[in-house]
N, C-alpha and C positions, 0 to 999 in steps of 0.2 A: 457884733464879735460872738463867735460861739466861743466858749470857754469851757475848761474841766478844772475841778479842782481836787486838792488834796486835802483830807482831814488829818487833825493829830492830836492826841491825848495829852492835855496839860501835864496829866501827872507825870508823863515819860519825858516831858522836855527839861533839857539841861541849859545851864547858862552859857551863855557863850562870851562870856569875860575871859575866859583863860585861852582864848585862841591865839595861837603866835602870829598870825595872819590878820592884818586888817581886814574889815569887810569888803573893802573897796578891790585890795588884793584878791580875795576870794572869788569874788563876783567876776573881775576880770580875767582870773586866770581859767574859771570854768568857761566863760565866753569864747576865751581863744581856743579853748582844747575843744570845743563844742563847732566850732566853726572849721578847726583843722580836720577833724572826724567826718563833720556833715558839711561839704561845700557848699551845698545849697543854702545854707543859713548866711553865707557871706554877704554882708551890707545888709542883711536883712534881720538880723537878731537882736530884739530889744529886749533888757532885761530891766526891770524896774523895783527897787526897795522902796515900799511904803514908810518903812520907821525912819529911813535916812533920806527919802523923797530925792533919791538918785537913781540916774539910769547907767546902765553899762551894756555894755555888747559892742557888736559890729554892724553898724547901720549907717546909712546915707543921711546924716542929719540936713542938708542943704534940701532933701527931698521932702515936697509938700505932704508925700503920702507918710514919710517917715514922722514929720512932725505931729500928722493927724494921728497916728498911730500911736505916739507917746501921751497924746490927749485922752485917746480911748482908754490905753491900758492903765493910766494915773486914775481916771474915771472910775474903771471897773474896780481895780483894786480897793479904793475908797469905798465904793458903793458893796463891794463883799465883805470888806472888813466890819463895816457897821451891820449888815443884815445876818453875818456868818462867823462870829467870832473864834470860832474852831477850825476856821479853814486856814490852812498854813499857808498856801500857795494857789494860784490860778496859771493858768497857760491858754494860748489860743491864737488864732488868725486875724489879721487884719489887712485885707487886700494879700500882697503877697508878702507881707512881713510877719515873722514868727515873733510872738510875745510871750513874756514869762513874767510874772510878779510874785514877790515875797511880801507877807502880810503882817509877819510876826518877828520881832527881834528876838525875843527870849529864845529862840533855839536856831535862828540861821545859821551862826557859826559851826555849832556842834553837827546839824541835820543838813547843812546845805548841799552835800555832794549826793545823799539819798535822796532826798526832796527833788533838787534840782534836775537829778538824772530822772527821776520819774516824770516830771513836767516834762523834759527833754523829750523822753519817749511818747508822750503826746504828739510832740511835733514832728518828729522824724520816722516812727514808726508806721508803715502803710494803716491806714483807717484807724490812727490812734486818738484821733480827735472826731471826726466823722460818724454820725450814727447809723452807719451802713447795717451793722447788726444789732446792736443795742448798746447803751450807755457802758453797761458792765463789761463789754469787749474792749472798749477803748481803755478803760481801766487796767483790765487783765494784761493788754500788751503794754501798757506804760510799767505796770509792776515788773512782767517778766524781763522788758530791756533793761530796768535800773538795776536789777539784779546780775543779769549778764553783764552789762557794761561796767558795773562796779568790779566784778570779780577781774577785771584787766589791772586794776589798780590794788584792790584789797586781799586778793587771791579768794582761799575758801571761804564761801560766804553762808555754809551749811547752817551756823547757830542762828546767823539772821533772817535766814530763808525760814528756820523751823519756829523762830520766834514770828514770823509774819504770817504764816500757813495758822499757825495757834489763832493768833490774833482775828484774823477774818473770820476762823468758825466762831470765835467769840461775837463777833460783829452781827453776824447772821441770827445765831441763836439765841443770843440774851437781848439784842436789840434791834434784831427783824431788819437791818440793813442789808441791801442787794447791790448796790450800785458798786461798792468796792471790792465784792465778793469774788477774790482771785484765786482763794483756796487750791481749787482742781488744779489750774493753770501752774500755780507755783509748786504743787507737790510733784507735778509731773516733771517740771523742770529740777528739782531736787533731785528726781529720780533718775533724769538724764545726766547730770553732773556727777554722779558715784562712778559712771564708766565712760565719760566725754570729757575733754579738758576743753572748756567752753572759753577760756580765757584767752586764747590763741586766735579768736575770730575776729576778722575784719568788722570796722563799724557796719559796713552793708551787712555782712552775714549775721550780726546781733540784730539790726532791726527786722531782716527777714525771719530769723528764729523766732524772735519774740511774734511775729505776727502769725506763722504757721502755729505755735503753740497754741495762742488764743483762739484759732480758727478751728483746732481740734478739740481743746478742751473748755473753753469759755461756755458756760451752761446759756441756753435759750431762755428768754425772758420769762416764758410760760413755767419753766422748771424754777427759776429763781423765785418765781411768785409762790409757786407749788411749796418751795422747801422752806420759805418764810412763813407761810400759813401752818404748815404742819408743826412748824416749832413757836407758833403763835403762843401755847400755853406757858412756855418759859420765860419768852420775853415781855409778854404781859405781866407775869408775876413776878420778873426781876424789876419792871418799872413801879410796884407798888411796894416793893420789900427795900425801898431804900437802895436800890442797885447796888446790893451785895450778892455775892456768888455765893449764897448759902446753899447748906445740905439739901433742902428741899427742891431748888431749884434744880440743882445736880442730880438728883432723884428723877426729878420729870423728865429731864432730858434723857436719862436712862431708859425709862420706861417709853418712851416715844420712838427711840432707834430699833427696837425689836417687834414694833407694830407693823402690820402689812401695808404699805404706801404703794400698793401697786407696781409701775415699772419704773419709780424713782427708789424703791425701798433698798436699793445697795447705796445709791447717794447720800440719803440720809442717813443710813448705818455709818457710813464713812465720814460725813461732817461731825456726826452725834460722837462717834469714837475719837476723834481727833481734839473735839474739845475736850471729852471727859479724860484723856490719856495723861495729862500731868498730874491730875487730882488720884487718878487710879493709880500711878507709879512713883507718886511721890516726887516728880521730876521739877525739884526747885529751880532748876536753871531758866524753866520758863515760867513757873509760876510768879517767882519774884519779878519777872518782867510787867505784871500786871498788878500784884499786889505786894504789899511790904512784907519784908521776910517773916516778921511776926506772925502774919495772918498765912503766909504761905506754908509756914512750919504748923499751923494749926488744922491745915486742910488736909490733912491724911484721912481716907474715909477707910472706916473699919465696920466691921460686922458682916451678919450673914447676908444682908441685901448686897453688899458690894462685893464679897466674896462671891457670891452667884453670879452678880455682871461681869466680874473677872472670866468667870468659867464658862459663862454665855460666849463673850467677846471671842474667848479661845476657840470655841467650838465653831462661831459663825467664820472665823478666819480660815480656818481649817476647811469649810464647806466652800469657799469662794477661790481657795488655791486654783491657779491656773493648770490647765491643761497643757502638753507641749503642743497641741495647735493651737491654742490662745497664746501661748509665748510666742509662736512664732509669727502669729498677726500683731502681736505687740511690737515686735522687732522690726516688722515690715512699717508700722505707723512711725515708731523711733526714726528710722531711716528717711521717711516721707518727711516728719517734722524737722529734722536735720538737713534736708535739702538733697540728699542723695537722688531722687529723682526727677529734680527740676530740669528742663530744657536750659536754663541759663541760670547755674545756682549762684553765680557772682554777680548777677545783676540785681539791683533793687526791685523786687516785686511791685509789679502794677496789679492790685487787686482786680480790677476790670478783666485783665487777662486771666490772672491767676485762678479766680473764681468762674471762668465760663464755662461752658458744659464741656468745650473741646480740652482744654488743659485740665480739668478733671478727669475725664475720660483717659488723657494720654497718661495722668498720674496713675488711676486706678489699673491701666494696663502696664505700668511699671512695675506696680506692686505685685500684681500677678505674675509677672515673670520672675520676681524675686521669691516670692512663695511657692514657685513650682520648681525652685532649683533644690537640688537634693542636699546639698551642703549649706549649713546654716554660717551666716556672715553676720559675726557680734561686733556692734557699734565699738566696744573697748578695744578691739584689735584691728582698728582699721582707722586711717585719718578722719579727722573730724569733717573736713570738706572734702568733695571731689577734686 
């Protein structure tokens, strides 16, 4: 069974005791809604709660494959929980069954909807679990799916998106973690939500958008390794400093982002700037997500060094400001990511066909047609889907 996992920080975990619904009701309602939105899960969706040793979902209990699937799922959950105590949930496929397991009681009720929808993304987004591109691609697809899908229920997800974008920069810069590095994809999703109402997408359109966003913006494995290596002086010092975000660590990051890193210099700058921004601008709403309010209040960066860094960031941002031609190109990319150029925009994407040379040539041709039009079409002024 191929599995994927989602990590959680025990510092951020909240108690589940105040939930108005029982865990069984929460699990069963989630399973019901998932099957309603994604019919391919019907009679094939098995959810297991390790803390309560209970199964939930819609599956054929009298099917030998289902019985075997429950055994495989329980064994995987037990094994992962022993080896990786920081793993909150896993999901995978067994035969034609869709499997999901929760491993920690402490945060199930509070975070079920977010974590479960992330894991659901692995199961329903095209190549959300296979290693067609790299492991990070499947994580990006699942993260994008969970935020778009949750916007249907919770509305504006901007604050949560910003928190996760910052959190992903922290993981890469101070921990060297690349598998869950979804910062670029989530940043583009955040930008798209500013001018497009994604809450009205159908379930199929949600999985398609998550897939196309990841295809466009998820980093290649080579670039992920390069980014991790470039920031290695930061995460190596972080590991030997008691894992505290001290000022020397922040200074090291600030120095790195203005060095020449060849063709990924801009990526290094964007990641580092994202990480430093809450500290440079005293953004307490983000800082307190990661550190205590008292520590956050003491993290204001003052002095000539930091004033100089702020000025350099202003100058660098002015240098990379988009030209009208680049803005037009970005608009075309947005239209493609949103599905405007797809042959069958309302059908679930088959990656084999979508990524084929023939279809990519077709999409490029449609983009050329769009680019050659004299009148700009702004996504904010048109319907979200064709």
